[in-house]
C-alpha positions in Angstrom: -34.7 -17.0 33.8 -34.4 -20.1 31.6 -33.6 -22.9 33.4 -31.9 -24.3 29.7 -28.7 -24.1 29.1 -27.2 -24.3 25.7 -25.5 -27.7 24.6 -22.2 -27.8 24.9 -20.4 -27.1 21.3 -18.7 -30.0 19.1 -15.5 -30.3 17.5 -17.6 -31.0 14.0 -19.5 -27.4 15.0 -16.6 -26.0 15.5 -15.3 -26.8 12.9 -18.1 -25.5 10.4 -18.0 -22.4 12.1 -14.2 -22.3 11.1 -15.1 -23.5 7.6 -18.1 -20.6 7.3 -15.7 -18.1 8.1 -13.1 -19.3 5.9 -15.4 -19.2 3.0 -16.7 -15.2 4.7 -13.6 -13.9 4.6 -13.0 -13.3 1.1 -15.8 -10.7 1.2 -15.4 -8.4 4.0 -12.8 -5.8 3.2 -10.9 -3.8 6.0 -11.2 0.5 5.1 -8.1 1.8 4.1 -6.3 3.6 6.8 -5.3 7.2 6.2 -2.6 9.1 8.2 -3.5 11.2 10.7 -3.1 15.1 9.6 -0.8 16.8 12.2 -2.7 19.6 14.2 -1.2 23.1 14.5 -0.1 23.8 17.6 -1.8 27.1 17.6 -4.6 25.0 17.5 -4.1 23.2 20.3 -5.5 25.0 23.7 -6.6 23.6 27.3 -3.8 21.2 27.6 -1.8 21.6 31.1 0.9 19.6 32.1 1.6 19.1 35.9 5.4 20.4 37.1 6.4 17.2 38.1 5.6 15.5 35.1 7.3 17.8 33.1 9.9 16.8 35.3 9.7 13.6 34.5 9.7 13.6 31.0 12.5 16.2 30.7 14.6 13.6 32.2 13.9 11.1 30.1 16.9 11.2 27.5 15.2 9.4 24.8 12.3 12.6 25.1 14.9 15.7 25.5 18.4 15.0 23.9 
């Protein structure tokens, strides 16, 4: 293990880093998000819900009414 520590960051190096990021931002492209494709209920299997959880959800008006 090294006994050396990194020097503390200075405000000028933070400003330089911010400037570098601002210059690079136009080069970064976020991938286009596509809408998820609904899954047919017949393809869903192996899901079990405990009776206590089913009762809790059934009692919540925004889910069942």
